[in-house]
N, C-alpha and C positions, 0 to 999 in steps of 0.2 A: 738506306737501311730498311725502311718499310717495304720498298719495292722488292728487295732481295727476299725478305720473308714471304711476301706474297708469291713470288716465283717459286720458292722452295715448297711452299704448301701446295701450290698447283701441281708441281712435279710429283709430290707424294700422292696426291689424289689420283693422278694419271697412272702411277705405278700400281696403286690399289685396284683401280678399275681393270688394269691389264691382268692382274692375278685373280680377279673375281672376288675381291673382299668387300665390295660395296654393294649393299642390297639394291636390286633393280638392274644390276649389270651382271652379265654372266659370260662365260667362255662359250662361243658358238661352236667350237669344235674344230677339227682339222678340216683342211680343204676337201678331203675325200668324204668326210661325214656330211659336210655342207652340200656337196654334189649329190650324195645319196638321198638326202632329205629333199633336195630340189627335184630329183627324178621321181621320188615317191609322190610328191605334191603334184607334179605335172601329170603323172599317170592317173592320179585321183581326179584331177580336173578334167582330163580327157574322158574318163569313164562317166563323169557327171554330165558332160556335154553330150555324149553319145546316147545317154538315157533320156534326154529331154527332147 
């Protein structure tokens, strides 16, 4: 009985994390958005390296 309650609570927490309802967790965006951010970051890093 206790094991099942723990399992259900864990599942609820995971679902809340997935939809971004728990503070400290957030949706990182679509794959395209993540790739765009990565490209921006890499371009910024490259420009920093070339100025040094």
